[in-house]
C-alpha positions as CSV (number, residue, x, y, z in Angstrom):
1,M,0.3,-0.2,0.1
2,Q,0.9,3.5,-1.0
3,P,0.1,6.8,0.5
4,I,-1.5,8.5,-1.9
5,T,0.1,11.7,-2.6
6,G,-0.1,15.2,-5.3
7,A,-2.6,16.3,-7.5
8,F,-5.6,13.4,-6.4
9,L,-4.8,13.7,-3.2
10,A,-5.7,17.3,-3.4
11,K,-8.4,16.5,-5.5
12,I,-9.9,14.2,-2.2
13,R,-9.1,16.3,0.1
14,N,-11.3,19.0,-2.0
15,I,-14.2,16.4,-2.1
16,E,-13.9,15.5,1.8
17,K,-13.9,19.5,2.8
18,K,-17.4,19.5,0.3
19,I,-18.9,16.5,2.3
20,R,-18.0,17.2,6.0
21,A,-20.4,20.1,5.5
22,I,-22.9,18.7,4.2
23,L,-23.2,16.5,6.5
24,R,-22.2,18.8,9.4
25,K,-25.4,20.6,8.2
26,D,-27.9,17.7,6.9
27,M,-26.6,14.8,9.3
28,P,-25.8,16.6,12.7
29,E,-26.9,13.5,14.6
30,S,-25.1,10.9,12.6
31,Y,-21.7,13.0,11.0
32,T,-18.9,11.9,13.1
33,D,-15.3,14.8,12.8
34,R,-12.6,11.7,12.6
35,P,-9.3,12.3,10.8
36,I,-9.1,10.2,7.5
37,G,-6.0,8.9,5.5
38,Y,-5.8,7.8,2.0
39,E,-3.7,4.8,0.1
40,W,-3.5,2.7,-3.0
41,C,-4.1,-0.6,-3.3
42,N,-4.0,-3.3,-6.2
43,A,-8.0,-4.7,-5.6
44,T,-9.5,-6.2,-8.5
45,T,-12.7,-6.6,-6.4
46,Y,-13.5,-3.1,-5.7
47,G,-12.7,0.5,-6.5
48,G,-12.4,1.5,-3.0
49,I,-12.9,0.5,0.8
50,C,-12.7,2.1,4.1
51,R,-11.5,0.8,7.1
52,N,-12.3,2.3,10.7
53,H,-10.2,2.0,13.4
54,R,-10.1,2.5,17.2
55,D,-6.3,3.5,18.8
56,R,-4.8,4.6,22.0
57,D,-3.0,8.1,21.7
58,P,0.5,7.4,22.8
59,F,0.5,10.7,24.5
60,T,-2.8,11.7,26.0
61,D,-4.2,7.5,26.3
62,E,-7.6,8.7,25.1
63,L,-9.1,6.3,22.7
64,R,-9.1,7.8,18.9
65,E,-10.8,6.8,16.0
66,T,-9.1,7.0,12.2
67,A,-10.5,5.9,9.3
68,L,-8.2,4.8,6.2
69,V,-9.4,4.3,2.8
70,R,-7.9,2.8,0.0
71,Y,-9.0,3.1,-3.9
72,S,-7.6,0.4,-6.2
73,T,-5.0,1.4,-8.8
74,R,-6.8,-1.0,-11.2
75,Y,-9.7,1.5,-11.6
76,D,-10.6,4.8,-13.3
77,I,-11.8,6.6,-9.4
78,T,-14.6,8.5,-10.1
79,P,-15.6,11.4,-7.9
80,D,-18.5,9.4,-7.2
81,I,-16.2,6.0,-5.8
82,I,-14.4,8.9,-3.5
83,A,-17.8,10.1,-2.0
84,H,-18.8,6.6,-1.1
85,E,-15.9,5.8,0.6
86,I,-15.7,8.9,2.7
87,L,-19.4,8.8,3.8
88,H,-18.5,5.5,4.9
89,A,-15.7,7.1,6.9
90,L,-17.7,10.2,8.2
91,L,-20.4,8.2,9.7
92,P,-20.3,5.9,12.7
93,F,-18.8,2.3,12.7
94,G,-20.7,-0.7,11.6
95,T,-22.8,1.3,9.6
96,G,-21.7,-0.3,6.1
97,H,-24.6,0.0,3.7
98,G,-27.6,0.1,6.1
99,R,-30.1,2.6,6.8
100,L,-28.3,5.2,8.0
101,F,-25.3,4.9,4.6
102,K,-28.7,5.3,2.7
103,Q,-29.8,8.1,3.9
104,G,-26.3,10.0,3.5
105,A,-26.2,8.8,0.0
106,R,-29.6,10.6,-0.8
107,V,-28.1,13.7,0.7
108,L,-25.1,13.7,-0.9
109,E,-27.3,13.4,-4.0
110,K,-29.0,16.8,-3.7
111,Y,-25.6,18.1,-3.8
112,G,-24.7,16.2,-7.4
113,Y,-22.7,13.2,-5.5
114,H,-24.4,10.2,-7.3
115,V,-23.3,7.6,-4.4
116,T,-24.6,4.2,-4.7
117,V,-24.1,0.9,-3.0
118,Y,-22.5,-1.0,-6.0
119,M,-20.3,0.3,-8.8
120,T,-21.8,1.2,-11.6
121,Y,-21.3,-1.2,-15.2
122,E,-19.4,1.8,-16.4
123,Q,-17.5,1.7,-13.7
124,M,-16.8,-1.8,-13.3
125,H,-15.8,-2.1,-16.8
126,T,-12.9,0.7,-16.5
127,L,-10.7,-2.2,-14.6
128,R,-7.2,-2.2,-16.3
129,P,-5.1,-5.1,-17.4
130,K,-2.9,-6.7,-14.8
131,K,0.7,-5.4,-15.9
132,A,3.2,-8.6,-17.2
133,A,4.9,-10.4,-14.8
134,K,8.1,-9.3,-15.0
135,T,10.7,-12.2,-15.8
136,P,14.6,-12.6,-14.9
137,Y,15.1,-13.9,-18.8
138,R,16.5,-11.0,-21.6
139,Y,16.9,-13.7,-24.4
140,A,14.8,-16.6,-25.9
141,L,15.6,-18.9,-29.0
142,V,12.5,-19.1,-31.5
143,M,12.0,-21.3,-33.6
144,P,10.3,-19.8,-37.0
145,S,7.0,-21.1,-36.1
146,G,6.8,-19.0,-33.1
147,Y,7.6,-21.8,-30.6
148,V,9.9,-20.9,-27.8
149,V,12.7,-23.3,-27.7
150,A,14.8,-21.9,-24.2
151,R,14.8,-18.8,-22.8
152,Y,18.3,-17.5,-20.9
153,K,19.4,-14.5,-18.7
154,T,22.7,-13.8,-19.9
155,A,24.0,-13.8,-23.3
156,C,25.9,-17.1,-23.0
157,R,27.9,-18.9,-25.4
158,I,24.4,-20.8,-27.2
159,V,22.5,-17.4,-27.6
160,K,25.8,-15.8,-29.1
161,D,26.0,-18.8,-31.4
162,A,22.0,-18.6,-32.1
163,A,22.1,-14.8,-32.7
164,R,25.1,-15.3,-35.6
165,G,22.5,-18.1,-37.1
166,G,24.5,-20.8,-35.9
167,V,22.0,-22.8,-34.0
168,I,19.8,-25.3,-36.0
169,I,17.5,-27.6,-34.3
170,K,18.5,-31.2,-35.1
171,Q,15.1,-32.7,-35.4
172,T,13.6,-30.6,-37.9
173,G,16.5,-28.7,-39.5
174,E,15.3,-25.3,-38.8
175,P,17.7,-22.1,-37.6
176,V,16.7,-20.8,-34.4
177,R,16.7,-16.9,-33.8
178,V,17.2,-15.0,-30.9
179,E,14.5,-12.6,-29.4
180,R,15.4,-10.2,-26.6
181,I,12.7,-10.6,-24.2
182,C,13.2,-7.7,-21.9
183,E,15.8,-5.9,-19.5
184,Y,16.4,-6.8,-15.9
185,D,13.7,-4.9,-13.8
């Protein structure tokens, strides 16, 4: 998990400030003024998640409540998803998607935030493909058909011979070519 920084954090904080003002005004009995932290995660099953914590302040020994909101790097995070998670963070612990959450969603709807319990069809289909796995191999010996015969981490003798055209598959008599797979990461 990495902390969210930069322009996206400024966007989140701006939305958070607006939602805090809305809830303070329209739902004062349910609003909690707890601090919220933000992180990135790589989840594929959700766009955002809110984790609430209770711990003791090490200096004053008083019980404090904090919320940690994680947004997935795998989805396009819209203001509505941001508002959804901030609503979780600012309502009492254990609210979930129950009556109080839905009441808060209706309040935010009046101010232009479309907070839903589930991701919309369009949001679900913004899942970014998983990045290709990093490999330690640099070179591959490839037959003309595209079949990979072997992979090597270094430019060893056989890789150098294949690069000069001097490696032939005994069974088929076909030469193999060398392809550079990737650089070391």
